[in-house]
C-alpha positions as CSV (number, residue, x, y, z in Angstrom):
1,X,0.3,-0.3,0.4
2,X,1.6,3.4,-1.0
3,X,2.3,5.9,2.1
4,X,-0.1,8.3,3.1
5,X,0.4,12.2,1.8
6,X,1.6,13.7,5.0
7,X,2.5,17.5,2.7
8,X,0.1,17.6,0.1
9,X,-3.0,18.8,2.1
10,X,-0.9,21.4,3.6
11,X,0.6,22.5,0.3
12,X,-2.3,22.7,-2.0
13,X,-4.2,25.0,0.2
14,X,-1.1,27.7,0.3
15,X,0.3,29.1,-2.8
16,X,4.2,29.7,-2.8
17,X,5.8,32.5,-4.3
18,X,9.5,33.4,-4.6
19,X,11.1,36.7,-5.5
20,X,14.4,37.5,-6.2
21,X,16.0,39.2,-2.6
22,X,19.3,40.7,-1.1
23,X,21.1,37.7,0.7
24,X,20.3,39.5,4.1
25,X,16.4,39.3,3.4
26,X,16.6,35.7,1.6
27,X,14.9,32.7,3.1
28,X,15.7,30.6,0.4
29,X,19.5,29.9,-1.0
30,X,21.4,27.9,-3.5
31,X,25.4,27.6,-3.1
32,X,27.0,26.3,-5.5
33,X,30.3,25.9,-7.1
34,X,31.9,23.4,-9.5
35,X,32.7,21.1,-5.9
36,X,28.9,20.8,-4.6
37,X,25.6,22.8,-4.2
38,X,23.7,23.3,-1.0
39,X,20.2,24.2,-0.9
40,X,19.3,26.7,2.5
41,X,16.0,27.0,3.5
42,X,15.3,29.7,6.8
43,X,12.7,29.7,9.5
44,X,11.6,32.5,11.1
45,X,14.6,32.5,13.5
46,X,17.2,31.4,10.7
47,X,19.5,33.6,9.5
48,X,22.3,33.2,6.9
49,X,25.6,34.4,6.3
50,X,26.7,34.8,2.8
51,X,30.1,32.8,1.4
52,X,32.6,35.6,0.6
53,X,34.1,33.7,-2.5
54,X,30.8,34.6,-4.9
55,X,29.2,31.0,-4.7
56,X,25.9,32.5,-3.7
57,X,23.7,31.4,-6.9
58,X,20.4,32.1,-5.7
59,X,18.9,34.2,-3.5
60,X,15.3,34.5,-2.6
61,X,11.9,35.2,-0.5
62,X,9.5,33.1,-0.6
63,X,6.2,34.0,0.2
64,X,4.0,31.1,2.2
65,X,0.9,32.1,0.9
66,X,0.1,33.5,4.1
67,X,1.4,34.1,7.7
68,X,-1.7,31.3,8.5
69,X,0.5,29.0,6.5
70,X,1.1,26.2,9.8
71,X,4.1,24.9,7.5
72,X,5.9,28.9,8.0
73,X,5.6,28.4,11.7
74,X,6.7,24.9,11.8
75,X,9.8,25.3,10.2
76,X,13.2,24.7,12.0
77,X,15.7,27.8,12.1
78,X,17.9,26.5,8.9
79,X,17.1,23.3,6.9
80,X,20.4,22.5,4.9
81,X,21.0,19.8,2.1
82,X,23.8,18.8,0.3
83,X,22.4,18.6,-3.1
84,X,24.7,16.1,-4.4
85,X,23.5,13.7,-2.3
86,X,20.8,13.5,-4.1
87,X,20.7,13.2,-8.0
88,X,17.1,14.7,-8.1
89,X,17.8,17.5,-5.8
90,X,21.1,18.2,-7.9
91,X,19.1,18.5,-11.1
92,X,16.3,20.8,-9.8
93,X,19.2,22.9,-8.5
94,X,20.7,23.0,-11.9
95,X,17.7,24.1,-13.5
96,X,16.8,26.6,-11.3
97,X,20.1,28.2,-11.6
98,X,19.7,28.2,-14.9
99,X,16.4,29.9,-15.2
100,X,17.6,32.4,-12.8
101,X,20.6,33.3,-15.1
102,X,19.1,33.2,-18.6
103,X,15.8,35.3,-17.8
104,X,13.7,33.4,-20.6
105,X,9.8,33.6,-21.3
106,X,7.8,32.3,-18.4
107,X,10.9,32.2,-16.0
108,X,9.2,33.4,-13.2
109,X,6.6,30.8,-13.0
110,X,9.3,28.2,-13.6
111,X,11.4,29.3,-11.2
112,X,8.3,29.5,-8.6
113,X,7.3,25.9,-9.4
114,X,10.9,24.5,-9.1
115,X,11.5,26.4,-6.1
116,X,8.1,24.7,-4.7
117,X,9.5,21.3,-5.5
118,X,12.9,21.4,-3.5
119,X,11.0,23.1,-0.7
120,X,9.1,19.6,-0.9
121,X,11.9,17.7,-1.0
122,X,13.4,19.4,1.7
123,X,10.7,18.8,3.9
124,X,10.4,15.4,2.9
125,X,13.5,14.4,4.1
126,X,13.3,16.5,7.4
127,X,9.9,14.1,7.6
128,X,11.5,10.9,6.6
129,X,14.6,11.6,8.7
130,X,12.9,12.7,11.8
131,X,14.8,15.4,12.0
132,X,12.5,17.9,13.8
133,X,11.3,17.3,17.3
134,X,8.4,19.6,18.2
135,X,5.8,21.4,16.6
136,X,3.5,20.4,13.6
137,X,6.8,18.9,11.4
138,X,7.4,17.1,14.6
139,X,4.2,15.4,14.7
140,X,4.2,14.6,11.0
141,X,7.8,12.9,11.7
142,X,5.6,10.5,14.2
143,X,4.1,7.8,11.8
144,X,1.1,7.3,14.5
145,X,0.2,10.9,15.0
146,X,0.9,11.7,11.4
147,X,-1.9,9.2,10.5
148,X,-4.1,11.3,12.7
149,X,-2.8,14.8,11.7
150,X,-3.0,14.3,7.8
151,X,-7.0,12.7,8.5
152,X,-7.6,16.2,10.0
153,X,-5.9,17.9,7.3
154,X,-7.9,15.9,4.9
155,X,-11.2,16.3,6.5
156,X,-11.5,19.3,8.8
157,X,-15.1,19.4,8.9
158,X,-15.7,15.9,10.2
159,X,-16.7,15.9,13.9
160,X,-13.6,14.6,15.9
161,X,-13.3,13.7,18.8
162,X,-10.1,12.4,20.4
163,X,-10.9,8.9,20.5
164,X,-12.0,9.1,16.6
165,X,-8.2,10.8,16.4
166,X,-6.6,7.9,18.7
167,X,-8.3,5.2,16.6
168,X,-7.0,6.9,13.5
169,X,-3.5,6.4,15.1
170,X,-3.7,3.2,16.8
171,X,-3.0,4.3,20.3
172,X,-5.6,4.2,23.4
173,X,-6.7,8.2,23.9
174,X,-4.4,9.0,26.8
175,X,-1.5,7.9,25.0
176,X,-2.6,9.6,22.0
177,X,-3.6,13.0,23.5
178,X,-0.1,12.6,25.5
179,X,1.8,12.2,22.3
180,X,0.2,14.8,20.5
181,X,0.6,17.3,23.3
182,X,4.1,16.9,23.3
183,X,4.8,16.4,20.1
184,X,3.7,19.2,18.4
185,X,2.9,21.2,21.3
186,X,-0.5,21.9,21.9
187,X,-3.5,19.5,22.3
188,X,-5.1,17.5,19.3
189,X,-8.8,19.7,20.0
190,X,-6.9,23.1,19.6
191,X,-4.8,22.0,16.7
192,X,-7.9,20.7,15.0
193,X,-9.7,24.1,16.0
194,X,-6.9,26.2,14.5
195,X,-6.6,24.4,11.5
196,X,-10.8,24.9,10.6
197,X,-10.1,28.4,11.4
198,X,-7.2,28.7,9.1
199,X,-9.4,27.2,6.5
200,X,-12.3,29.2,7.1
201,X,-10.2,32.5,7.0
202,X,-9.1,31.8,3.6
203,X,-12.6,30.7,2.1
204,X,-14.2,33.8,3.5
205,X,-11.8,36.6,2.5
206,X,-12.0,34.9,-1.2
207,X,-15.9,35.3,-1.2
208,X,-17.3,32.4,0.0
209,X,-20.6,32.7,1.9
210,X,-20.5,32.3,6.0
211,X,-23.4,29.7,6.5
212,X,-21.6,27.6,3.6
213,X,-18.0,28.0,5.0
214,X,-19.4,26.9,8.6
215,X,-20.9,23.9,7.1
216,X,-18.0,22.8,5.5
217,X,-15.7,23.2,8.4
218,X,-18.1,22.1,11.3
219,X,-18.8,25.0,12.9
220,X,-22.7,24.5,13.2
221,X,-23.6,27.9,11.9
222,X,-22.9,31.3,10.6
223,X,-23.0,32.9,13.7
224,X,-21.0,30.4,15.6
225,X,-18.2,30.9,12.9
226,X,-18.5,34.9,13.3
227,X,-17.7,34.9,16.6
228,X,-15.0,32.2,16.5
229,X,-13.5,35.0,14.0
230,X,-14.4,37.5,16.0
231,X,-12.6,36.0,19.0
232,X,-9.7,35.3,17.2
233,X,-8.8,38.3,15.0
234,X,-11.1,41.1,16.7
235,X,-12.9,42.2,13.7
236,X,-15.8,40.3,11.7
237,X,-15.9,38.1,8.9
238,X,-16.7,41.1,6.6
239,X,-14.0,42.8,7.8
240,X,-11.4,40.3,7.0
241,X,-12.9,40.2,3.6
242,X,-12.6,43.5,2.8
243,X,-9.0,43.8,4.0
244,X,-8.2,40.8,1.4
245,X,-9.8,42.3,-1.2
246,X,-8.1,45.9,-0.7
247,X,-4.5,44.0,-0.6
248,X,-5.5,42.7,-4.0
249,X,-6.6,45.9,-5.6
């Protein structure tokens, strides 16, 4: 049986983009010379010192599709991978460098997609190695917890109980809730509420009806969703929508 997908439900909800950046403000970098190449992704608290020998090939600022992207908050300070250890990664890096250097038609779209693929490969490597100990990526690294987290991501509107989630994880309720809290840093219920609200805010901002969004994510009524948005953000769903329209104007 194929392995369940720990990343796609997250990646498809947030449109990543990459813009060329000064090294000091970049959070995605490629350092390359004839001897090898490294791909570096910085979390919110990460820092990078540019090499003095001119081997910095790509410096870009990743937009994670909004501050609510849970992957953005879950990143460790620095993720670094030697591209020469993975032929697929090295091929992608070489293609990205070529697109960046040549400036050909459609290059922005190609670069954005290549950067997204590279980020997926970096995150996949972290999960496979179990290299992150806390937060969402820490939970996704645990083969038991990740089954439950993926289920929440894929079916946020279901009336989940702790027993339901524990059953998906193959654990007792007490063991599941304890492991989840220690690995992810919050309770399963709090994580689910945060994920639902993130999705609901996205749908409201793009113009979906409040009642439809409420039904979609298990809020019961439009009034309940409006209350949650007000409590979390300090303003109404309509204000959220107007702010989003204003940003796009």
